[in-house]
C-alpha positions in Angstrom: -100.8 -53.6 175.3 -101.5 -50.7 173.0 -104.4 -48.3 173.6 -106.2 -45.9 171.3 -109.7 -44.3 170.8 -111.5 -46.0 168.0 -114.7 -46.7 166.2 -118.2 -48.0 166.8 -118.0 -51.6 167.9 -120.6 -52.7 170.4 -124.4 -52.7 170.2 -124.6 -49.7 172.5 -122.3 -47.6 170.4 -123.9 -48.7 167.1 -126.9 -46.5 168.1 -124.6 -43.5 167.9 -123.2 -44.3 164.5 -124.8 -42.3 161.7 -125.1 -43.7 158.2 -123.5 -41.7 155.4 -126.9 -41.9 153.6 -129.0 -40.4 156.3 -129.5 -37.1 158.1 -130.6 -37.7 161.7 -130.3 -34.2 163.0 -134.1 -33.5 163.0 -136.8 -35.3 165.0 -139.2 -37.1 162.8 -142.6 -38.7 163.5 -142.8 -42.4 164.0 -142.6 -44.1 160.6 -145.2 -46.5 159.2 -144.3 -50.2 159.3 -141.7 -50.9 156.7 -142.3 -53.3 153.9 -140.0 -56.4 153.8 -137.0 -55.7 151.6 -134.2 -57.9 150.3 -131.9 -54.9 149.8 -129.0 -54.7 152.4 -129.0 -51.8 154.8 -126.5 -49.0 154.1 -122.9 -49.4 155.6 -122.4 -48.4 159.2 -119.6 -45.8 159.1 -116.9 -45.6 161.7 -116.0 -42.8 164.1 -112.8 -42.6 166.1 -114.2 -42.4 169.6 -113.8 -45.8 171.2 -111.1 -47.4 173.4 -109.5 -50.6 172.1 -106.8 -52.7 173.6 -104.4 -54.1 171.0 -102.5 -57.3 171.3 -99.1 -58.2 169.8 -100.7 -61.0 167.8 -102.3 -60.6 164.3 -106.0 -60.6 165.0 -109.1 -59.6 163.1 -110.3 -57.5 166.1 -107.0 -55.5 166.0 -107.0 -55.2 162.2 -110.6 -53.9 162.2 -109.9 -51.4 165.0 -107.0 -49.9 163.0 -109.2 -49.8 159.9 -112.1 -48.1 161.6 -109.9 -45.2 162.8 -108.0 -44.7 159.6 -111.2 -44.6 157.5 -113.3 -42.6 159.9 -114.8 -39.3 158.9 -112.5 -37.5 161.4 -109.5 -38.4 159.2 -111.2 -36.6 156.3 -110.0 -38.9 153.5 -106.3 -38.7 154.5 -105.3 -36.2 151.8 -101.6 -35.1 151.9 -101.1 -31.7 153.3 -104.3 -31.6 155.4 -105.3 -32.2 159.0 -106.1 -35.7 157.8 -102.4 -36.3 157.0 -101.4 -35.1 160.5 -103.9 -37.4 162.2 -102.9 -40.3 160.1 -99.1 -40.0 160.4 -99.4 -39.3 164.1 -101.6 -42.4 164.5 -99.1 -44.6 162.6 -96.1 -43.3 164.7 -97.9 -43.8 167.9 -98.8 -47.4 167.0 -95.2 -48.1 165.9 -94.0 -46.8 169.3 -96.5 -48.8 171.3 -95.6 -51.9 169.4 -91.9 -51.4 170.2 -90.5 -50.4 166.9 -87.6 -48.0 166.4 -87.5 -45.0 164.0 -86.6 -46.3 160.6 -85.2 -43.2 158.8 -81.8 -42.9 160.3 -83.2 -42.2 163.8 -86.3 -40.4 162.6 -89.9 -41.6 162.2 -90.6 -39.1 159.4 -89.1 -38.8 155.9 -90.3 -35.5 154.4 -91.2 -35.7 150.7 -91.2 -32.6 148.6 -93.7 -32.2 145.7 -94.4 -29.8 143.0 -97.9 -29.3 141.6 -98.6 -28.2 138.0 -102.2 -27.0 137.4 -103.0 -26.4 133.7 -104.9 -23.2 133.0 -107.1 -22.2 130.1 -108.3 -25.7 129.4 -111.6 -24.6 127.8 -109.8 -22.9 124.9 -106.7 -25.1 124.7 -106.1 -26.7 121.3 -103.3 -28.8 119.7 -102.8 -27.3 116.2 -101.5 -29.6 113.5 -100.4 -28.0 110.2 -100.7 -30.5 107.4 -101.7 -30.5 103.8 -101.7 -26.7 103.6 -104.3 -26.4 106.4 -104.4 -26.4 110.2 -106.3 -29.1 111.9 -107.3 -28.3 115.5 -107.8 -30.8 118.3 -109.7 -29.7 121.4 -108.6 -30.3 124.9 -110.8 -32.9 126.7 -112.6 -34.2 123.6 -109.8 -34.9 121.2 -106.7 -34.8 123.3 -105.2 -34.0 126.7 -101.8 -32.5 127.3 -99.6 -30.9 130.0 -96.0 -30.3 130.8 -93.9 -32.7 132.9 -91.3 -30.1 133.6 -93.2 -28.0 136.1 -92.8 -24.8 134.0 -95.3 -22.0 134.0 -95.2 -21.6 130.2 -94.2 -24.1 127.5 -94.4 -23.4 123.7 -94.3 -26.2 121.2 -93.9 -24.5 117.8 -94.0 -26.2 114.4 -92.6 -29.5 115.7 -92.2 -32.3 113.2 -94.7 -35.1 113.9 -93.5 -38.8 113.8 -95.3 -42.1 114.4 -92.9 -44.3 116.4 -95.1 -47.4 116.9 -95.2 -48.4 120.5 -92.4 -46.0 121.5 -90.3 -48.9 122.9 -86.5 -49.4 123.0 -86.0 -52.9 124.6 -82.5 -54.2 123.7 -83.1 -57.5 125.5 -86.1 -58.1 123.2 -84.2 -56.9 120.1 -86.8 -54.2 119.6 -86.3 -50.5 118.9 -89.1 -48.3 117.6 -86.7 -45.4 117.2 -84.2 -47.2 115.0 -82.5 -45.0 112.5 -84.3 -41.8 113.6 -83.1 -38.8 115.6 -86.3 -37.6 117.4 -84.8 -34.5 119.1 -87.3 -31.7 119.1 -89.9 -33.7 117.4 -93.5 -34.6 118.4 -94.0 -38.4 118.7 -97.3 -40.3 118.3 -97.3 -43.8 119.8 -99.5 -46.7 120.7 -100.4 -47.8 124.2 -99.4 -51.3 125.6 -96.7 -53.5 124.2 -95.6 -54.5 120.7 -97.7 -57.4 119.5 -101.0 -56.2 121.1 -102.8 -55.3 117.9 -101.5 -58.4 116.2 -102.1 -60.7 119.2 -98.6 -62.2 118.8 -97.9 -64.2 121.9 -94.2 -64.5 120.9 -93.6 -60.7 121.2 -92.7 -59.5 124.7 -95.2 -61.3 127.1 -98.1 -61.7 124.7 -101.3 -60.3 126.3 -99.6 -59.6 129.6 -98.4 -56.0 129.8 -94.7 -55.3 130.6 -93.4 -52.0 131.8 -92.7 -51.1 128.2 -96.5 -50.9 127.7 -97.1 -48.4 130.5 -97.6 -44.8 129.6 -95.1 -43.7 132.2 -92.3 -45.6 130.4 -93.3 -44.2 127.0 -93.0 -40.6 128.2 -89.7 -41.4 130.0 -88.2 -43.0 126.9 -89.4 -40.1 124.7 -87.7 -37.7 127.0 -84.5 -39.7 127.1 -84.5 -39.5 123.3 -84.8 -35.7 123.4 -88.4 -35.4 122.0 -90.2 -32.1 122.4 -93.6 -33.8 122.8 -95.2 -37.2 122.9 -98.9 -38.2 122.5 -100.2 -41.7 123.2 -103.2 -42.9 121.2 -105.9 -44.1 123.6 -107.8 -47.3 123.0 -109.8 -48.7 125.9 -108.9 -52.4 125.7 -105.1 -52.1 125.5 -105.1 -49.2 128.0 -107.3 -51.0 130.5 -109.5 -47.9 131.1 -111.8 -45.6 129.2 -111.1 -42.2 127.9 -112.9 -40.5 130.8 -110.2 -41.9 133.1 -107.5 -40.3 131.0 -109.4 -37.0 130.7 -110.0 -36.7 134.5 -106.4 -37.5 135.3 -105.1 -34.7 133.1 -107.7 -32.0 134.0 -106.6 -31.9 137.7 -103.3 -30.6 139.0 -100.4 -33.0 138.4 -98.1 -33.8 141.4 -94.5 -34.9 141.0 -91.1 -34.8 142.7 -89.1 -31.6 142.0 -86.4 -32.0 139.4 -83.8 -31.5 142.2 -85.0 -34.8 143.6 -85.7 -36.6 140.4 -83.3 -35.3 137.7 -84.3 -37.8 135.0 -85.3 -36.2 131.6 -88.9 -35.0 131.4 -90.9 -34.1 128.4 -91.8 -30.4 127.8 -95.2 -31.7 126.5 -96.9 -35.0 127.1 -100.4 -36.1 126.4 -103.0 -38.5 124.8 -105.0 -38.5 121.6 -108.4 -40.3 121.2 -108.4 -42.9 118.5 -110.7 -40.8 116.4 -108.4 -37.8 116.7 -105.4 -40.0 115.6 -107.3 -41.3 112.6 -108.2 -37.7 111.6 -104.6 -36.5 112.1 -103.1 -39.3 110.0 -105.7 -39.0 107.3 -104.9 -35.3 106.8 -101.2 -36.3 106.4 -102.1 -38.9 103.8 -101.7 -41.9 106.1 -104.0 -44.6 107.4 -103.5 -44.8 111.2 -105.0 -48.3 111.7 -102.9 -49.8 108.9 -99.7 -48.2 110.4 -100.7 -49.5 113.9 -100.8 -53.0 112.5 -97.4 -52.5 110.9 -96.0 -51.5 114.3 -96.6 -55.0 115.5 -94.2 -56.4 113.0 -90.5 -56.9 113.6 -88.4 -54.5 111.5 -90.9 -51.6 111.9 -89.4 -48.3 111.2 -90.7 -44.9 112.5 -92.9 -43.0 110.0 -92.5 -39.2 109.7 -95.7 -37.5 108.9 -96.1 -34.4 106.7 -97.3 -32.5 109.7 -96.1 -30.0 112.3 -97.5 -29.5 115.8 -98.1 -26.3 117.8 -99.3 -26.1 121.4 -99.0 -23.4 124.1 -99.3 -24.4 127.7 -99.8 -22.2 130.7 -99.8 -23.6 134.2 -99.8 -22.6 137.9 -96.9 -24.1 139.8 -97.0 -24.6 143.6 -94.7 -26.5 146.0 -95.7 -28.6 149.0 -94.4 -31.2 151.5 -95.8 -34.5 152.8 -94.4 -37.3 154.9 -93.5 -41.0 154.7 -93.6 -42.7 158.1 -90.9 -45.3 158.6 -90.4 -47.7 161.5 -88.2 -50.7 161.9 -87.4 -53.8 163.9 -83.6 -54.1 163.9 -82.2 -57.4 162.9 -80.5 -59.5 165.6 -77.8 -61.0 163.4 -77.8 -59.1 160.1 -79.0 -55.6 160.9 -77.6 -54.1 157.7 -79.9 -56.2 155.5 -83.5 -55.2 155.3 -86.9 -56.7 154.3 -89.2 -53.8 153.5 -93.0 -53.7 153.8 -94.8 -50.8 152.1 -98.3 -49.5 152.1 -99.6 -46.0 151.2 -101.5 -44.1 153.9 -102.9 -41.4 151.6 -106.3 -41.1 149.9 -108.3 -38.5 148.1 -109.6 -36.2 150.9 -113.1 -34.8 150.5 -115.0 -32.9 147.8 -117.4 -30.2 149.0 -119.0 -30.2 145.6 -120.4 -33.7 146.1 -124.0 -34.2 147.2 -124.5 -36.3 150.3 -121.4 -37.9 151.7 -118.4 -35.9 150.6 -115.4 -37.8 152.1 -113.3 -40.3 150.3 -112.7 -42.4 153.4 -110.6 -45.0 151.6 -111.4 -47.9 153.9 -110.2 -50.6 151.5 -107.8 -48.2 149.5 -105.7 -48.2 151.5 -106.8 -48.3 155.1 -106.5 -52.1 154.8 -102.8 -51.9 153.8 -101.9 -49.7 156.7 -103.9 -51.8 159.2 -102.1 -54.9 157.9 -98.7 -53.2 158.2 -99.4 -52.2 161.8 -100.5 -55.8 162.7 -97.4 -57.3 161.1 -95.1 -54.7 162.6 -96.4 -55.5 166.1 -95.8 -59.2 165.5 -92.2 -58.7 164.3 -91.4 -56.5 167.2 -92.0 -59.6 169.5 -90.1 -62.0 167.3 -86.7 -60.2 166.8 -85.8 -61.4 163.3 -82.2 -62.0 162.1 -82.5 -59.3 159.4 -84.0 -55.9 159.9 -87.6 -55.4 158.9 -88.6 -51.9 157.7 -92.2 -50.6 157.6 -92.6 -47.7 155.2 -96.1 -46.1 155.3 -95.7 -43.9 152.2 -97.5 -40.8 151.0 -98.8 -39.6 147.6 -99.4 -43.0 146.1 -102.6 -41.6 144.6 -100.6 -38.8 143.1 -98.2 -41.0 141.1 -96.4 -43.2 143.7 -94.3 -40.2 144.8 -93.7 -41.3 148.5 -92.2 -44.6 147.5 -90.3 -43.0 144.6 -88.7 -40.7 147.1 -88.0 -43.5 149.5 -86.2 -45.4 146.8 -84.1 -42.3 145.9 -83.2 -41.8 149.6 -83.3 -45.3 151.1 -82.5 -45.7 154.8 -81.0 -49.0 153.9 -78.9 -49.2 150.6 -81.0 -50.8 147.8 -78.2 -53.4 147.3 -78.8 -54.4 151.0 -82.6 -54.4 150.6 -83.7 -58.0 150.3 -87.2 -57.5 148.9 -90.3 -55.2 149.1 -93.7 -56.6 150.1 -96.4 -54.2 149.2 -100.0 -54.2 150.6 -102.5 -52.1 148.7 -106.3 -52.3 148.7 -106.7 -55.7 150.3 -109.9 -57.4 149.5 -112.4 -57.7 152.4 -114.6 -60.9 152.3 -114.7 -64.6 153.0 -111.9 -67.1 152.9 -110.3 -68.1 149.5 -108.4 -71.1 148.2 -105.8 -68.8 146.6 -104.0 -65.5 146.8 -103.6 -63.4 143.7 -100.1 -62.2 142.6 -99.9 -59.3 140.2 -97.1 -59.5 137.6 -97.1 -63.3 138.0 -93.7 -64.7 136.8 -91.6 -61.6 137.6 -89.5 -63.0 140.5 -89.3 -65.9 142.9 -91.0 -64.1 145.8 -94.2 -65.6 144.4 -92.6 -69.1 144.8 -91.8 -68.3 148.5 -95.3 -67.1 149.0 -96.6 -70.4 147.4 -94.7 -72.3 150.1 -96.3 -70.1 152.8 -99.7 -70.7 151.4 -99.2 -74.4 151.0 -99.1 -74.9 154.7 -102.6 -73.4 154.8 -103.9 -75.5 151.9 -103.9 -72.6 149.6 -102.2 -71.7 146.3 -100.9 -68.7 144.3 -102.9 -67.6 141.3 -102.0 -65.1 138.6 -103.6 -61.7 138.0 -107.1 -62.1 136.5 -106.4 -59.2 134.0 -102.6 -59.2 133.3 -103.1 -57.0 130.2 -104.0 -54.1 132.4 -100.5 -53.8 133.9 -101.5 -53.7 137.6 -98.0 -54.6 138.6 -96.9 -51.2 137.6 -99.5 -49.2 139.4 -98.6 -49.3 143.1 -95.7 -48.5 145.4 -93.8 -51.8 144.9 -93.1 -50.7 141.3 -90.6 -48.1 142.3 -88.6 -50.8 144.1 -88.9 -53.0 141.0 -87.6 -50.2 138.8 -84.6 -49.9 141.1 -84.0 -53.7 140.8 -85.3 -54.7 144.2 -87.5 -57.9 144.0 -91.0 -56.7 144.8 -94.2 -58.5 145.4 -97.8 -57.2 144.8 -100.4 -59.6 146.0 -103.9 -59.5 147.4 -107.2 -61.3 147.9 -107.7 -64.5 146.0 -110.3 -65.0 143.3 -111.4 -68.6 144.2 -113.7 -68.2 147.2 -114.4 -71.1 149.6 -118.0 -70.0 149.5 -119.0 -69.5 145.9 -115.9 -70.3 144.0 -114.4 -68.2 141.2 -117.7 -66.8 140.2 -118.2 -65.2 143.6 -114.6 -63.9 143.6 -114.9 -62.3 140.2 -118.3 -60.8 141.2 -116.8 -59.3 144.3 -113.8 -57.9 142.4 -116.2 -56.3 139.8 -118.4 -54.9 142.5 -115.5 -53.2 144.2 -114.2 -51.7 141.0 -117.6 -50.4 139.9 -119.1 -49.3 143.2 -116.3 -48.4 145.6 -112.9 -47.9 144.0 -112.0 -44.2 144.3 -115.5 -43.3 145.4 -117.0 -41.9 148.6 -118.6 -45.3 149.1 -115.3 -46.9 150.1 -116.3 -46.8 153.7 -115.9 -49.2 156.7 -118.9 -51.6 157.1 -119.5 -53.2 160.5 -120.9 -56.2 158.8 -117.7 -57.1 156.9 -116.3 -60.6 157.0 -112.6 -60.5 157.8 -111.8 -64.2 157.2 -110.2 -63.7 153.8 -108.2 -60.6 154.5 -106.8 -62.1 157.8 -105.6 -65.2 155.8 -103.7 -62.8 153.6 -102.3 -60.6 156.3 -100.9 -63.7 158.0 -99.5 -64.9 154.7 -97.7 -61.5 154.2 -96.2 -61.9 157.6 -95.2 -65.5 156.9 -93.4 -64.4 153.7 -91.5 -61.6 155.5 -90.6 -64.0 158.3 -89.1 -66.5 155.8 -87.0 -63.7 154.3 -86.0 -62.0 157.6 -84.8 -65.3 159.2 -82.8 -66.7 156.3 -79.9 -66.0 154.0 -82.1 -66.1 150.9 -81.8 -63.3 148.3 -84.8 -63.4 146.0 -84.0 -63.0 142.3 -85.9 -61.8 139.2 -86.9 -64.6 136.8 -85.4 -64.8 133.3 -87.3 -62.5 130.9 -88.1 -59.9 133.6 -87.4 -56.4 132.5 -85.9 -55.7 136.0 -83.4 -58.5 136.2 -80.5 -56.6 134.7 -81.0 -53.6 137.0 -80.7 -55.8 140.1 -77.6 -57.6 138.8 -76.0 -54.2 138.2 -77.0 -52.9 141.6 -75.6 -56.0 143.4 -72.4 -55.8 141.4 -71.9 -52.2 142.3 -72.6 -52.9 145.9 -70.0 -55.7 145.9 -67.4 -53.4 144.5 -68.0 -50.8 147.2 -67.7 -53.4 149.9 -64.2 -54.3 148.6 
């Protein structure tokens, strides 16, 4: 049995639990009789002060107990580099030990992840200056554009850089598409569209139609521009193809940016990267004698060529650079027959900490995001420790997912098991809490045959796999499994289904919308003692079932034809085979 102090559970202890919406420090007179109300009472937050005995089985009681501790106010939002990190990582290590796991990072529980923070200064007066048509057009930071350096340098000067429109900024040989064809962009400032070629033209025959590929993600576009030697790149924001509004972009670029130091991630990085609003792009192109919207339509056509503008860009960036450390926690169950082959489970432990400037409750408890993923990992790890699988099973609780998937990025760069020997990654992030469902949603549906194996697991429970409800938003590229995918390792991102047993798809869509609107990345993402764990426990057991199939077999999952990650895996396995010889 495992023991730990945990949260309010019984009727007696509920009396001691304080709502985040109330202040009960003062004695008040007896209230008048309340009028009947149909509104639900506020959530009952957790505190880490109750003893709980864990079992080696996967149970709702154990899952909830982990979740209450991880999302309690005492853990202060689990922000990297704080007391909340130390409490969280110590908790995970202790649970791994109690379950019978071994250290998973070459004899160590911890994998230290270095990070560099770049905080842009002078944002109020910062402008992007575009010289065109004999005059200088200025674009203000925050309202017209956002920008920053990806090179972690205190000062960066972009001076009179030629501006070029490069369509979607995509070079995809397997799709016979190259937006840079015939142009050397070294030292130039690139303007590009968000999402994939074909978006504006709604051409289902280009790439994957409305489903975003990695070429559509802003991270790829900046990476490709840097590989081509550009001095700067600006993506034109449009809400529908981006999948989020301008305020999301603005808030993401006004706060300090975290990344791995160049010593750990030596891939090319842009001196200047940023976004333009659609209105700013229209104005910029018009001053250069071009029609932005017409050129955007042309960029959806095969044979598109980059379009130089009669314009030059100037921008001066000043930033404060700081360095920090955080930790991945890695445990493992060593394989009984093939200990050198590994199935990896990932879940990020970090969240957003707390904000003293907020009124009322100031802690981003992150109960669902991603207390649920870590609770699932601990339950699955304890189960595997009793089963002794043929292959090794690794449990990586990674840091700084909220800062750009940095913990998993570092793990992939320094894997305890070689990536060619890593069978698959199963990622658990923000698992939906609610009633049972007929299905389980797979993000990036059609990427690899892990989803087919999951379908077999679900079939035994009378359930099915369903695709992402919003594939155009590119959710497959926005959590820790993605770093494994980029390295060629088949990776699964799955979560709660959308077709609920009680209420059908309408209820599932409403619950998904409610979470995104009222809880996601907000202080309201707190543990609620009234939660129904039926659905999430279905899914935790399915995650275990998939890992069990992989760990007790000789199967090597593969990427499906058309996946942008297939060639990377084939190259990795070929190189691994050569080393073995």
